[in-house]
ROTIDREN-868249 format. One record per atom (N, C-alpha, C): x, y negated, z negated; residue in three letters. Coordinates in steps of 0.02 Angstrom, whole numbers, plus 32768, in hexadecimal, padded with zeros to 4 digits. Layout:
<pts>
    xx    yy    zz  code
     X     Y     Z   Ala
...
</pts>
This chain:
<pts>
    xx    yy    zz  code
  82EE  7F76  7C3F   Leu
  82F9  7F54  7C8A   Leu
  8344  7F50  7C8B   Leu
  835B  7F66  7CC9   Ile
  83A1  7F5D  7CD6   Ile
  83AF  7F2A  7D03   Ile
  83D3  7EF9  7CF8   Gln
  83E2  7EC1  7D21   Gln
  8415  7ECE  7D50   Gln
  8405  7ED9  7D90   Ile
  843F  7EDE  7DC8   Ile
  8445  7EA3  7DE4   Ile
  848A  7E94  7DE6   Gly
  8498  7E4E  7DFD   Gly
  848D  7E11  7DDD   Gly
  8483  7E1A  7D9C   Ser
  8473  7DE9  7D6B   Ser
  84AA  7DB0  7D62   Ser
  84E1  7DB6  7D7E   Cys
  8511  7D86  7D7D   Cys
  8513  7D5F  7DC1   Cys
  84E6  7D60  7DE9   Leu
  84E3  7D3D  7E29   Leu
  84D1  7CFD  7E1D   Leu
  84F9  7CCA  7E47   Pro
  84E9  7C7A  7E3A   Pro
  8497  7C73  7E46   Pro
  8487  7C34  7E27   Lys
  8441  7C1F  7E2E   Lys
  842C  7C16  7E7D   Lys
  83F1  7C28  7E89   Gly
  83DE  7C14  7ECE   Gly
  83E4  7C53  7F00   Gly
  8408  7C8D  7EE3   Lys
  840D  7CCE  7F07   Lys
  83D5  7D01  7EE1   Lys
  83C2  7D2E  7F04   Ala
  838C  7D5D  7EF0   Ala
  83B6  7D99  7ED0   Ala
  8399  7DAE  7E9F   Ser
  83BC  7DF2  7E7C   Ser
  838B  7E27  7E78   Ser
  83A1  7E63  7E81   Trp
  8370  7E9B  7E79   Trp
  8373  7EAF  7E2E   Trp
  833B  7EC5  7E0C   Asn
  8332  7EE3  7DCF   Asn
  8324  7F2D  7DDC   Asn
  8339  7F55  7DB5   Glu
  831B  7FA2  7DB8   Glu
  82F1  7FA8  7D7C   Glu
  82B2  7FBC  7D89   Leu
  8281  7FCB  7D4C   Leu
  8281  8013  7D3A   Leu
  8283  8024  7D01   Glu
  8277  805A  7CE1   Glu
  8233  8077  7CCF   Glu
  8224  80B7  7CDE   Phe
  81D7  80D0  7CD4   Phe
  81DD  810F  7CA5   Phe
  81A6  8123  7C90   Gly
  819E  8164  7C71   Gly
  81B1  8193  7C9B   Gly
  8195  81D7  7C7D   Ala
  819E  8216  7CA7   Ala
  817A  821F  7CDD   Ala
  8140  81FA  7CE7   Leu
  8115  8208  7D1E   Leu
  8127  81D1  7D5C   Leu
  813B  81E6  7D96   Glu
  813B  81C0  7DD1   Glu
  813A  81E5  7E0C   Glu
  812A  81CC  7E43   Pro
  8123  81E7  7E85   Pro
  8162  8209  7E99   Pro
  8159  823C  7EC3   Pro
  818F  825D  7EE2   Pro
  81B3  8231  7F0D   Pro
  81F1  823B  7F21   Cys
  8212  820A  7F52   Cys
  81F3  820E  7F95   Cys
  81EF  81D4  7FBB   Arg
  81D2  81D4  7FFD   Arg
  81EE  819A  8021   Arg
  81E0  8199  8067   Cys
  81F1  8161  8090   Cys
  81B6  8161  80BD   Cys
  81B4  8127  80DF   Tyr
  817B  8116  8118   Tyr
  8134  810F  80EE   Tyr
  8137  8100  80B9   His
  80F8  80F3  8089   His
  80EA  80A9  808E   His
  80B5  8090  806F   Ala
  80A1  8050  8066   Ala
  807A  8044  8024   Ala
  8085  8005  8015   Ala
  806C  7FE5  7FD6   Ala
  8047  7FA9  7FDF   Ala
  801F  7F94  7FB5   Val
  7FF5  7F62  7FB1   Val
  7FEF  7F49  7F64   Val
  7FE0  7F0C  7F53   Ile
  7FDA  7EF5  7F16   Ile
  7F99  7EDA  7F0F   Ile
  7F76  7EF1  7ED4   Phe
  7F3D  7ECF  7EBD   Phe
  7F39  7E9B  7E94   Phe
  7F24  7E62  7EA1   Phe
  7F2C  7E2F  7E72   Phe
  7EF1  7E29  7E37   Phe
  7F0B  7E13  7DFF   Pro
  7ED8  7E08  7DC6   Pro
  7E9D  7DDC  7DE0   Pro
  7E5E  7DFD  7DD1   Gln
  7E1A  7DCF  7DE4   Gln
  7E0C  7DBA  7DA0   Gln
  7DE7  7D86  7D9B   Asp
  7DD0  7D63  7D5D   Asp
  7DA8  7D97  7D35   Asp
  7DB8  7DA0  7CF5   Gly
  7D9C  7DC9  7CCB   Gly
  7DAD  7E0E  7CCF   Gly
  7DC7  7E2E  7D10   Gln
  7DD3  7E73  7D0A   Gln
  7E18  7E8A  7CEE   Gln
  7E49  7E5B  7CF3   Arg
  7E8C  7E71  7CD2   Arg
  7EA7  7E2D  7CB5   Arg
  7ED3  7E43  7C93   Gln
  7F08  7E0A  7C75   Gln
  7F28  7DE9  7CB3   Gln
  7F38  7DA8  7CB9   Ala
  7F62  7D8C  7CEB   Ala
  7FA6  7DA2  7CEE   Ala
  7FBF  7DC7  7CB5   Asp
  8009  7DDC  7CB7   Asp
  8005  7E2F  7CC1   Asp
  7FD3  7E44  7CE3   Glu
  7FD5  7E8C  7CF9   Glu
  7FC7  7E8C  7D3E   Glu
  7FF4  7EB5  7D69   His
  7FF6  7EBA  7DAC   His
  7FF3  7EFA  7DBF   His
  7FCB  7F0C  7DF7   Asn
  7FB7  7F54  7E05   Asn
  7FCA  7F5B  7E49   Asn
  8002  7F86  7E5B   Ile
  8015  7F91  7EA0   Ile
  8002  7FDA  7EAF   Ile
  7FE3  7FE1  7EE9   Arg
  7FD0  802B  7F09   Arg
  8003  803E  7F36   Arg
  8012  807D  7F39   Val
  8040  80A1  7F61   Val
  801B  80D8  7F78   Val
  801D  80DC  7FBC   Phe
  8000  811C  7FE9   Phe
  802E  813B  8021   Phe
  8029  8180  8019   Gly
  8041  819F  804E   Gly
  808C  81A1  8058   Gly
  80A2  81AF  808E   Gly
  80F2  81B3  8096   Gly
  810B  81FB  80AE   Gly
  8143  81FC  80BD   Ala
  8161  823D  80D6   Ala
  818C  8251  80A1   Ala
  8199  8293  8089   Gly
  81C1  82A6  8058   Gly
  81F9  82D9  8079   Gly
  8219  82FD  804A   Glu
  8245  832C  8064   Glu
  822A  835D  809F   Glu
  8256  8373  80CD   Gly
  8247  8398  8106   Gly
  8213  8379  8124   Gly
  81D2  839B  8137   Asp
  819C  8381  815F   Asp
  8161  836C  8136   Asp
  816B  8365  80F6   Leu
  812D  8354  80CA   Leu
  8118  8319  80D2   Leu
  80DB  8314  80DB   Leu
  80B6  82D1  80DC   Leu
  808B  82C9  8094   Leu
  8091  8294  8085   His
  806B  8284  803D   His
  802D  8265  804B   His
  7FF7  8278  802D   Gly
  7FB7  825C  802F   Gly
  7F9F  8249  7FED   Gly
  7FD1  8239  7FBB   Asp
  7FB6  8222  7F7A   Asp
  7FB9  81DC  7F70   Asp
  7F94  81C6  7F42   Ser
  7F8A  817E  7F36   Ser
  7FA8  816D  7EEC   Ser
  7FC7  8142  7EE0   Trp
  7FEA  8133  7E9E   Trp
  7FDC  80E2  7E92   Trp
  7FDA  80DA  7E4D   Ser
  7FD7  8093  7E30   Ser
  800E  8080  7E0B   Ser
  8031  804A  7E16   Leu
  805E  8035  7DEA   Leu
  804F  7FF0  7DC7   Leu
  804D  8003  7D88   Gln
  8035  7FC2  7D60   Gln
  806B  7FA0  7D3E   Gln
  8080  7F5F  7D47   Leu
  80AC  7F35  7D2C   Leu
  8092  7F0B  7D04   Leu
  80AD  7F07  7CC1   Phe
  8092  7ED7  7C96   Phe
  80D2  7EA4  7C89   Phe
  80BF  7E62  7C90   Leu
  80F2  7E2B  7C8C   Leu
  80E1  7E0B  7C4F   Leu
  811B  7DF3  7C36   Glu
  811D  7DBF  7BFC   Glu
  80F7  7D80  7C0D   Glu
  80D6  7D6B  7BE0   Lys
  80A7  7D2D  7BED   Lys
  80D3  7CF8  7C08   Lys
  80C5  7CD6  7C3C   Gly
  80EF  7CA0  7C4C   Gly
  8119  7CB2  7C7F   Gly
  8124  7CF2  7C91   Ser
  8154  7D05  7CC6   Ser
  8130  7D20  7D07   Ser
  8100  7CFD  7D23   Lys
  80E3  7D16  7D5B   Lys
  8109  7D1D  7D9D   Lys
  813B  7CF4  7D9E   Gln
  816C  7CEF  7DD8   Gln
  8199  7D1F  7DDD   Gln
  81AE  7D3E  7DA5   Arg
  81E6  7D6B  7DA5   Arg
  81DC  7DAC  7D7C   Arg
  81FB  7DEA  7D8B   Leu
  81E8  7E21  7D69   Leu
  8221  7E24  7D37   Leu
  8246  7DF4  7D29   Gln
  8278  7DF1  7CF0   Gln
  825E  7DFB  7CAD   Gln
  8213  7DE5  7CB0   Gly
  81EA  7DE7  7C6C   Gly
  81CC  7E20  7C6B   Gly
  81D2  7E5A  7C8B   Cys
  81B0  7E94  7C8C   Cys
  81B0  7EB7  7C4B   Cys
  817C  7EBA  7C32   Arg
  8177  7EE3  7BEC   Arg
  8161  7F24  7BF2   Arg
  8148  7F46  7C29   Gly
  812D  7F7F  7C2F   Gly
  811D  7F96  7C76   Gly
  8120  7FCC  7C89   Ala
  810F  7FE2  7CC6   Ala
  810C  802B  7CCA   Ala
  80D3  8048  7CEF   His
  80C9  808F  7CE8   His
  80A4  809C  7D30   His
  80AE  80E4  7D44   Trp
  808D  80F9  7D7B   Trp
  805D  8126  7D6B   Trp
  8022  8127  7D94   Gln
  7FE8  8155  7D81   Gln
  7FD0  8172  7DC9   Gln
  7FCA  81B1  7DC5   Leu
  7FB0  81CE  7E07   Leu
  7F6A  81C6  7E0C   Leu
  7F44  81A8  7E41   Leu
  7F08  819A  7E47   Leu
  7EE7  81DC  7E64   Leu
  7EBA  81FC  7E39   Glu
  7E9F  823A  7E4F   Glu
  7E5E  8229  7E7A   Glu
  7E59  8249  7EB1   Gln
  7E20  824D  7ED7   Gln
  7DEB  827F  7EC6   Gln
  7DAB  8273  7EC2   Ile
  7D7F  82AA  7EB9   Ile
  7D84  82D8  7EED   Ile
  7D7B  8317  7EDF   Ser
  7D82  8345  7F1A   Ser
  7D50  833F  7F52   Ser
  7D14  8331  7F3B   Glu
  7CDD  8328  7F6E   Glu
  7CDB  82E4  7F97   Glu
  7D04  82B1  7F7D   Gln
  7D0A  8277  7FA0   Gln
  7D40  827B  7FDA   Gln
  7D31  825C  800C   Pro
  7D6A  825F  8044   Pro
  7D9D  8226  802F   Pro
  7DD2  8241  8051   Ala
  7E1D  8216  8044   Ala
  7E39  821F  8084   Ala
  7E68  81EB  8088   Pro
  7E93  81EB  80C3   Pro
  7EBD  8229  80CD   Pro
  7EC9  8249  80FE   Ala
  7EF6  8278  8111   Ala
  7F43  826A  8100   Ala
  7F6D  829A  80ED   Pro
  7FB0  8280  80DF   Pro
  7FD1  8262  811B   Pro
  7FFB  8232  810C   Arg
  8016  820F  814E   Arg
  8051  81EB  8138   Arg
  8074  81CC  8169   Ser
  80AD  81A2  8166   Ser
  80A5  8168  8192   Ser
  80D3  8136  818F   Ser
  80D9  80FF  81C0   Ser
  8095  80DB  81D3   Ser
  8064  80D0  819B   His
  802B  80B7  819F   His
  802A  8068  818F   His
  7FF0  8048  818E   Val
  7FEC  8001  8175   Val
  7FBD  8007  813B   Val
  7FCB  7FDF  8107   Leu
  7FA7  7FD9  80C8   Leu
  7FA6  7F9A  80B8   Leu
  7F71  7F6B  80C6   Ala
  7F6E  7F26  80B9   Ala
  7F3B  7F11  808A   Ala
  7F47  7ED2  8066   His
  7F1C  7EC4  8033   His
  7EE6  7E98  8054   His
  7EA1  7EA8  8046   Trp
  7E6A  7E87  805F   Trp
  7E52  7E59  8025   Trp
  7E6F  7E12  8028   Pro
  7E61  7DE7  7FEA   Pro
  7E1F  7DD9  7FD6   Pro
  7DEC  7DCD  8002   Ser
  7DA4  7DC4  7FF5   Ser
  7D84  7DFE  7FD5   Ser
  7D9C  7E36  7FE4   Glu
  7D73  7E71  7FC5   Glu
  7DA7  7E93  7F85   Glu
  7DE2  7E76  7F86   Asn
  7E17  7E8F  7F56   Asn
  7E1A  7EDF  7F53   Asn
  7E28  7EEF  7F91   Cys
  7E35  7F33  7FA3   Cys
  7E68  7F3D  7FDA   Cys
  7E77  7F7A  7FE8   Ala
  7EB8  7F87  800F   Ala
  7E95  7FAB  8055   Ala
  7EAD  7F95  8088   Val
  7E98  7FB7  80CD   Val
  7ECC  7FE2  80E4   Val
  7EBD  8020  80F9   Leu
  7EF8  804C  8115   Leu
  7EDD  8057  815E   Leu
  7F16  8057  818E   His
  7F06  806A  81C6   His
  7F47  8094  81E9   His
  7F32  80C9  820E   Gly
  7F59  80ED  8237   Gly
  7F90  810C  8213   Gly
  7FC9  8115  8237   Gly
  8002  8143  821B   Gly
  8009  817F  8238   Gly
  803B  81A1  822C   Ile
  804A  81EB  8249   Ile
  8036  821F  8221   Ile
  800A  8246  8240   Gly
  7FF7  8281  8210   Gly
  8010  82C0  8228   Gly
  7FE8  82F5  820A   Leu
  7FFD  8332  822B   Leu
  7FE7  8340  827B   Leu
  7FB9  831E  828D   Asp
  7F9C  8324  82D0   Asp
  7FAE  82E9  82FB   Asp
  7FE9  82C3  82E4   Gly
  7FFE  828D  830D   Gly
  7FEF  8249  82F2   Gly
  7FEA  8216  8320   Val
  7FDA  81D8  8312   Val
  7F90  81C6  8304   Val
  7F83  81AA  82CE   Met
  7F37  81A4  82B7   Met
  7F24  8164  82C6   Met
  7ED9  815B  82C3   Ser
  7EB7  812A  82D4   Ser
  7E84  8111  8295   Ser
  7E85  813B  8260   Asp
  7E50  812E  822B   Asp
  7E58  80E7  820B   Asp
  7E25  80DF  81E7   Thr
  7E27  809F  81BC   Thr
  7E08  80BA  8177   Thr
  7E20  809C  8142   Trp
  7E0C  80AD  80FE   Trp
  7E0F  8072  80DB   Trp
  7DE3  8068  80A3   Val
  7DEB  8032  8073   Val
  7DF3  805C  802F   Val
  7E1C  8032  800A   Leu
  7E2E  8044  7FC2   Leu
  7E1E  800D  7F90   Leu
  7DDB  8013  7F75   Pro
  7DD0  7FDF  7F45   Pro
  7DF9  7FEA  7F03   Pro
  7DF8  7FC1  7ED6   Glu
  7E2A  7FC2  7E9E   Glu
  7E17  8006  7E78   Glu
  7DDD  8020  7E80   Ser
  7DC3  804C  7E58   Ser
  7DF3  808B  7E61   Ser
  7E0F  8084  7E9C   Gly
  7E3A  80C8  7EB2   Gly
  7E17  80F8  7ED9   Gly
  7DD6  80F3  7EED   Arg
  7DB5  8121  7F17   Arg
  7DB6  810F  7F57   Arg
  7DD9  8139  7F83   Trp
  7DD5  812A  7FCC   Trp
  7D93  8129  7FF3   Trp
  7D86  80FD  8025   Glu
  7D45  80FC  8049   Glu
  7D53  80FB  8097   Glu
  7D42  8125  80B6   Ala
  7D43  8122  80FB   Ala
  7D27  80E0  8118   Ala
  7D4B  80C5  814B   Lys
  7D2D  8081  816F   Lys
  7D24  809D  81B5   Lys
  7CDF  80A6  81C3   Pro
  7CD1  80AF  8213   Pro
  7CE0  8078  823A   Pro
  7CF1  8091  8274   Thr
  7D0A  8058  82A0   Thr
  7CE7  806D  82EF   Thr
  7CE0  8034  8314   Ala
  7CC2  8044  8355   Ala
  7CEB  8022  8386   Ala
  7CE5  8029  83CE   Gly
  7D0D  8008  83F9   Gly
  7D51  8035  840C   Gly
  7D79  8020  8420   Ala
  7DC0  8041  843F   Ala
  7DDE  8067  8400   Ala
  7DF4  80A6  8407   Cys
  7E25  80BC  83DB   Cys
  7E60  80A4  83DD   Cys
  7E75  8087  839B   Val
  7EB7  806F  8393   Val
  7EDF  8097  8369   Val
  7F04  80C8  8389   Ala
  7F35  80F4  8360   Ala
  7F6B  80CF  835E   Ala
  7F94  80CE  832D   Arg
  7FD2  80A9  831A   Arg
  7FF8  80CC  82E1   Arg
  8033  80C6  82EB   Ala
  8067  80D3  82B7   Ala
  809E  80A1  82B8   Ala
  80C8  8099  8286   His
  8104  8071  8288   His
  80F1  8033  8295   His
  80B6  801B  8288   His
  8097  7FDA  8296   His
  8092  7FA2  8262   His
  8088  7F6E  8263   Cys
  8084  7F3C  822A   Cys
  8041  7F18  8236   Cys
  8020  7F04  81F8   Gly
  7FDB  7EED  81F3   Gly
  7FCD  7EC7  81C3   Gly
  7F9B  7E97  81B6   Ala
  7F8A  7E78  817D   Ala
  7F3F  7E68  817F   Ala
  7F1C  7E53  8152   Val
  7ED6  7E46  8156   Val
  7ED2  7DF6  8152   Val
  7EB1  7DD9  8190   Val
  7EA5  7D90  8190   Val
  7E59  7D8B  8193   Val
  7E4D  7D58  815D   Lys
  7DFE  7D5A  814C   Lys
  7DEA  7D9E  8141   Lys
  7DBB  7DAE  816A   Asp
  7D9C  7DFE  8160   Asp
  7DAB  7E21  81A1   Asp
  7DE5  7E1C  81BB   Cys
  7E02  7E43  81FE   Cys
  7E42  7E5C  81ED   Cys
  7E46  7E9C  81FE   Leu
  7E89  7EB8  81FE   Leu
  7EA9  7EB1  8241   Leu
  7EE2  7E98  823B   Val
  7F0B  7E8D  8279   Val
  7F4C  7EB1  8274   Val
  7F56  7ED8  82A3   Ile
  7F91  7EFC  82AF   Ile
  7FBB  7EF1  82F2   Ile
  7FF1  7EFA  82E8   His
  8021  7EEA  831F   His
  8050  7F1C  8335   His
  805A  7F36  8376   Ser
  8085  7F5F  8388   Ser
  8078  7FA2  8374   Ser
  80AE  7FC3  836C   Gly
  80BC  800C  8350   Gly
  80BA  803B  8385   Gly
  80BB  8078  836B   Gln
  80AE  80AB  83A4   Gln
  8069  80C9  83B6   Gln
  8059  80D2  83E7   Asp
  801F  80EE  83FC   Asp
  8013  813B  83F5   Asp
  7FE4  8156  8407   Ala
  7FD2  81A1  8404   Ala
  8006  81C9  8433   Ala
  802D  81AA  8460   Thr
  8054  81D1  848E   Thr
  80A4  81BC  846C   Thr
  80A1  81A7  8431   Phe
  80E7  818E  840D   Phe
  810D  8156  8434   Phe
  80EC  8132  8463   Leu
  810D  8106  8485   Leu
  80FE  80C5  845F   Leu
  812F  8095  8466   Thr
  8124  8052  8443   Thr
  80F1  8028  846C   Thr
  80AF  801D  8442   Ala
  8082  7FF6  8460   Ala
  8093  7FA6  8459   Ala
  8077  7F8A  8487   Gln
  807A  7F3A  8485   Gln
  8038  7F25  8474   Gln
  8031  7EE3  8459   Gly
  7FFA  7EC2  8442   Gly
  7FE5  7EC9  8402   Gly
  7FA8  7EA1  83FE   Ile
  7F8A  7E90  83B6   Ile
  7F47  7EAC  83BD   Ile
  7F2A  7ED3  838A   Cys
  7EEB  7EE6  8381   Cys
  7EC6  7ECA  8341   Cys
  7E8C  7EBD  8344   Ser
  7E68  7E9E  8308   Ser
  7E29  7ECC  82FB   Ser
  7E22  7EDB  82C0   Leu
  7DE3  7F00  82A6   Leu
  7DBD  7ED2  827D   Leu
  7D79  7ECB  828A   Asp
  7D57  7EA8  8264   Asp
  7D34  7ED3  8223   Asp
  7D55  7EC6  81EB   Leu
  7D40  7EEF  81B0   Leu
  7CFA  7EF4  8198   Leu
  7CD8  7EB7  81A6   Lys
  7C98  7EA6  8190   Lys
  7C5F  7EBD  81BF   Lys
  7C70  7ED6  81FC   Ser
  7C36  7EEB  822A   Ser
  7C24  7F27  8221   Ser
</pts>
């Protein structure tokens, strides 16, 4: 663990650069991440699991891969990563017969607390702005989420799951114009 800015006065935030093994995702931008919180009996309370999906790479490359970043904290250091005793990346392999989201960037990936899974919406893919919705359980296998009603294609938007609804705000629509408004998707219906 390298401390960057460790000489900062108390009360100021400081960055830490974490070091990993040889395996890590290719560089990317416009990707999204979500954290899975430890559930009773599933993992140790000091293990944190972050999932990263998609993004844009060099040239016109769009990523459609899913990665898991596991952080292992020292006991009693739940609030800070300074006690990080280990971290590693793992590529989440999708079974070839199973559907998975198309490569994309500028999408929303939000934690759905009641189901302890991630919800993916929209983004920019090879065919333009997307409107699809996917669920990623902690198992790492994507599941398409069929939707009904208006087609809400968005990219460069923000969103969060509130109770059991995905709420998104603004972003670009299918014509690449900035869209006004808030839309809600009932994930349980």
